[in-house]
Steps between C-alpha positions, in 0.01 A plus 500: 500500500151365516253574770534149633878536529463834678245351739723198560798728574292713734361191668852364544616833649195505728579146610858604586373803691258283699781254578715790624206624704455156660868492592487848648180425692665188646801709607266759648315228693832376643593854600164553671540170685850600612365838610226330704761285677712806572196684633420209732860493625488873554178469700655225714811710557291803592299293749820362654639851525182618675531213748865588563420866562216401736739277695757780514235739633403253773866452592551877510214529748648225718846656491356841591325345802820324609705818457242689703522248787880460485595777751261361761632149436861617541415678825320195641788273398744731681289489815480122492876464450569745785262302719677174412841647581365643829366154587836341418677761715257444787545123471877541501476720812281243679738217409799707611332578833416129554858404427623764739687699243305815593 
């Protein structure tokens, strides 16, 4: 084999290697692009999760305040209902007295 034939064979092999390299670099570029999209989605999901946890924390604070005030609210509601029933009883007694039933 002459030097020219050896050089031509090596050049041909080098050309094939470079073609393979181009293909692999293109695949690598696609993978990096896909990874960038996934990273962006992950960042968006993480931000949404942070917002959800912040909302849950605010709701927990509101629920704690409501639970703290609930016994007082129940007591006041009982007083109001007892007052209403006392008023109804008093009204019934007045009406009965006017009608002469009592």
